[in-house]
C-alpha positions in Angstrom: 0.3 0.0 -0.2 1.2 3.7 -0.7 1.6 6.0 2.2 1.7 9.4 1.6 4.4 11.2 2.7 5.0 12.9 5.5 4.9 16.4 4.1 2.0 15.6 1.7 -0.6 14.3 4.4 0.4 17.2 6.4 -0.4 19.5 3.7 -3.8 17.7 3.5 -4.7 17.8 7.1 -4.0 21.5 6.5 -6.5 22.0 3.9 -9.2 19.6 5.1 -8.9 22.2 8.5 -9.2 25.5 6.5 -12.4 24.3 4.3 -13.9 22.9 8.0 -13.1 26.5 9.5 -14.4 28.4 6.6 -17.7 26.3 6.6 -17.8 27.0 10.1 -17.5 30.6 9.8 -19.9 30.7 6.8 -22.4 28.8 8.9 -21.7 31.1 11.8 -22.7 34.2 9.1 -25.4 32.7 7.5 -26.9 31.6 11.2 -26.4 35.1 13.1 -30.0 36.0 12.6 -33.6 34.4 14.0 -35.4 33.2 10.9 -39.0 32.8 10.5 -40.1 29.2 12.1 -37.3 29.5 14.4 -38.0 28.3 18.2 -36.4 30.3 20.7 -36.4 30.8 24.4 -36.3 35.2 25.2 -34.1 36.2 27.7 -35.0 39.7 29.6 -31.7 41.7 29.8 -32.6 43.4 32.7 -33.9 40.7 35.0 -32.4 37.8 33.4 -35.3 35.7 33.3 -37.2 34.2 30.4 -40.5 34.5 28.9 -42.6 31.7 29.9 -46.4 30.5 30.0 -48.3 27.2 31.4 -51.6 26.2 31.8 -52.2 28.5 34.6 -55.0 30.9 33.9 -55.3 34.4 35.6 -57.5 34.8 38.5 -58.1 38.3 37.6 -58.1 40.7 34.6 -59.2 38.7 31.5 -59.0 35.0 32.9 -56.7 34.0 29.9 -53.8 31.8 30.4 -50.8 33.9 32.1 -47.5 34.7 30.7 -44.6 34.8 33.1 -40.9 35.0 33.2 -38.7 32.3 35.1 -35.2 32.2 35.9 -34.9 28.5 34.9 -32.9 28.0 31.6 -34.3 24.1 31.0 -37.8 24.6 31.0 -39.7 23.7 27.9 -42.5 26.0 28.7 -40.3 28.9 27.7 -40.5 28.0 23.8 -41.7 30.3 21.4 -41.6 29.9 17.5 -41.4 32.8 15.4 -44.7 33.4 13.0 -45.7 36.1 10.9 -48.9 38.3 11.3 -52.6 36.5 11.4 -53.6 35.7 7.7 -49.7 36.7 6.8 -47.0 34.2 5.2 -43.0 34.6 6.0 -40.5 32.4 4.1 -39.4 29.6 6.2 -35.8 30.5 7.2 -36.1 33.6 6.0 -34.5 36.5 8.5 -37.3 38.7 10.6 -36.6 42.3 9.7 -37.0 45.3 12.3 -40.1 46.2 11.6 -42.0 43.2 11.0 -44.9 42.4 12.6 -44.9 39.0 14.0 -46.4 36.4 16.4 -45.0 34.4 19.4 -46.6 31.3 19.8 -46.1 29.3 22.8 -45.4 25.5 21.8 -46.4 23.7 24.9 -49.7 24.9 24.9 -50.4 26.0 21.1 -51.2 30.0 21.9 -50.0 33.0 21.2 -48.5 36.0 23.5 -51.5 38.4 23.6 -52.1 41.4 24.9 -55.5 43.6 25.5 -57.3 46.4 27.7 -56.7 44.9 31.0 -54.6 45.5 34.6 -51.7 43.3 35.2 -52.2 41.2 38.3 -49.4 42.8 40.7 -48.2 46.1 39.0 -51.4 47.2 37.5 -49.7 47.6 34.5 -51.4 46.2 31.1 -52.1 42.7 31.1 -49.7 40.0 29.0 -51.8 36.4 28.4 -51.3 33.4 26.0 -54.2 33.0 23.9 -55.7 31.1 20.7 -58.0 28.3 19.7 -57.2 25.0 19.5 -55.6 25.4 15.7 -53.8 28.2 17.3 -55.2 31.1 15.8 -55.9 33.9 17.6 -56.7 38.0 17.1 -54.5 41.1 16.2 -54.4 40.9 20.2 -51.4 38.8 19.3 -49.4 41.0 16.9 -46.2 42.2 18.0 -43.8 45.1 16.0 -40.3 44.4 15.9 -38.3 46.7 17.3 -34.3 46.6 16.3 -31.4 48.4 15.0 -30.2 47.6 11.5 -32.0 45.8 9.0 -32.7 42.7 10.4 -33.4 40.4 14.2 -29.4 39.5 15.0 -29.5 37.1 18.0 -27.0 38.6 19.7 -28.7 41.9 19.7 -31.4 43.1 22.3 -34.6 44.0 20.5 -38.2 44.8 21.7 -41.4 44.1 21.1 -44.1 46.8 20.7 -48.1 45.8 21.0 -49.4 47.0 17.9 -53.1 47.0 19.0 -52.1 48.9 22.3 -48.8 50.2 21.5 -47.6 48.9 24.8 -44.0 47.7 25.3 -43.3 43.5 26.4 -41.5 43.7 29.3 -41.3 42.7 33.6 -42.5 44.6 36.1 -40.1 43.2 38.7 -43.0 42.0 41.2 -42.8 38.3 41.6 -45.6 35.7 42.1 -46.5 33.4 44.9 -48.4 30.3 44.4 -49.1 28.3 42.8 -46.2 29.9 40.2 -44.0 30.7 43.0 -41.1 32.8 41.8 -41.6 33.6 38.4 -42.1 37.1 37.5 -44.9 39.1 36.3 -44.8 39.9 32.5 -46.5 43.3 31.6 -47.6 45.8 28.5 -45.4 49.1 29.9 -46.0 52.0 28.1 -42.6 53.3 27.3 -39.4 51.7 26.1 -37.2 51.7 29.3 -35.8 49.3 32.0 -37.5 46.2 31.8 -38.8 45.9 28.1 -35.2 44.6 26.2 -35.2 41.0 24.8 -32.2 38.6 23.7 -32.9 35.9 21.6 -31.1 32.8 23.7 -31.3 29.2 23.3 -33.1 28.0 20.6 -33.4 26.0 17.2 -33.0 28.4 14.9 -33.3 27.6 10.9 -30.6 27.9 8.8 -31.5 30.4 5.9 -29.8 28.4 2.9 -31.3 24.7 4.1 -35.1 25.9 4.9 -36.1 23.6 1.6 -34.7 20.5 3.7 -35.6 21.8 7.1 -32.2 21.4 8.3 -31.5 23.5 11.3 -28.8 24.8 13.3 -27.6 26.0 16.5 -29.5 23.8 18.7 -29.5 24.9 22.4 -32.9 23.5 23.7 
């Protein structure tokens, strides 16, 4: 059997390593953005808690499914899918643009992040709930304006979500619930984009823009 000289073998290893590195860099560059259809956890940058929901209804206000924020990183009830507005379509795997109207769909309960003119139970701000029918469809109260810098939603950059119907910003009040959701923080609609209203894409399943047709995903940290 013919054995390659050491110098030739080293050159092939170097070439292979360089190609792998370039592919990794290209994949990372293409996967910088949050894309349509991605599933993610949203981390509040001020309070270090993740947007969360569960099959627990508010005892006041609308009586709809409650939305809170949790310090726990590993919790399946913190997974949200990025979707287009009701009746609209976004191309699977395409970066979500700053200024887009989107829905955030709670996977575990098949409901959408929602708001309306009800008071939140702890701070008296605007209530945030999860809403929708058995098919996961709700109404315009599920629509959120993505506010970010630049052209598209970059995973490493903080963004804000402004409620289309009421102009309120998705935020955390700093108040903490007792039982049955002991220790979780109140999520509210806030009239001004100040403290507690910035969110960053944390763990997630982010669809690669160049592999959207095959359904491939990268950067899985769920």
